[in-house]
C-alpha positions in Angstrom: -1.8 7.2 23.5 -2.5 10.8 22.6 -4.7 12.8 20.2 -3.5 15.3 17.6 -5.1 18.0 15.6 -5.0 18.2 11.8 -4.2 21.8 11.3 -5.5 21.9 7.7 -9.1 21.3 8.8 -9.1 22.9 12.3 -10.5 26.4 12.3 -9.2 27.3 15.8 -12.6 27.7 17.5 -10.8 26.6 20.8 -13.7 24.5 22.0 -11.3 21.6 22.7 -9.1 23.7 24.9 -11.8 24.3 27.5 -12.9 20.7 27.9 -9.5 19.0 28.2 -9.3 17.5 31.7 -5.5 17.3 31.5 -5.0 20.9 30.1 -3.0 19.3 27.3 -4.4 21.6 24.6 -3.3 25.2 23.9 -2.8 27.8 21.3 0.7 28.2 19.9 2.3 30.5 17.3 4.3 28.7 14.7 7.4 30.1 12.9 5.2 31.6 10.2 3.2 33.6 12.8 0.1 31.5 12.5 -1.8 30.7 15.6 -2.6 27.0 15.9 -4.3 24.8 18.4 -2.0 22.0 19.5 -2.3 19.0 21.8 0.8 18.2 24.0 1.2 14.4 23.3 3.2 14.0 26.5 0.2 15.0 28.6 -2.8 13.8 26.5 -4.2 10.4 27.6 -7.1 10.3 25.1 -9.3 10.6 28.2 -8.5 7.0 29.0 -11.0 5.6 31.4 -13.4 8.5 30.8 -15.1 7.4 27.6 -14.5 9.1 24.3 -11.8 11.9 24.1 -13.6 15.0 25.3 -11.8 17.3 22.8 -13.2 15.3 19.9 -16.7 15.1 21.4 -16.7 18.9 21.8 -15.2 19.8 18.4 -17.6 21.0 15.7 -15.2 19.3 13.1 -14.4 16.1 15.1 -12.5 14.5 12.1 -9.7 17.1 12.7 -8.9 15.5 16.1 -7.4 12.0 15.6 -5.2 9.5 17.5 -1.6 10.7 17.0 -0.5 7.1 16.4 -3.0 6.6 13.6 -2.3 10.0 12.0 1.5 9.5 12.0 1.1 6.0 10.5 -1.3 7.4 7.8 1.1 10.1 6.7 4.1 7.8 6.5 6.3 8.8 9.4 6.3 5.2 10.9 
């Protein structure tokens, strides 16, 4: 399980980066030169065993951080 960030509603405040206990969140620059905050799904554990995901709890727009599995299913890639 892993979390993902919905770019369209994230305003890159970076609050999530500093609370991730696995250091799975970072800023990246995409091919268009835009700086985005991304979660490495190979590292993220959704803070399993630690309560709610810390990134989502810290985010001022918590609906932009969702379960990657749920998000991918919702947009039709599965």
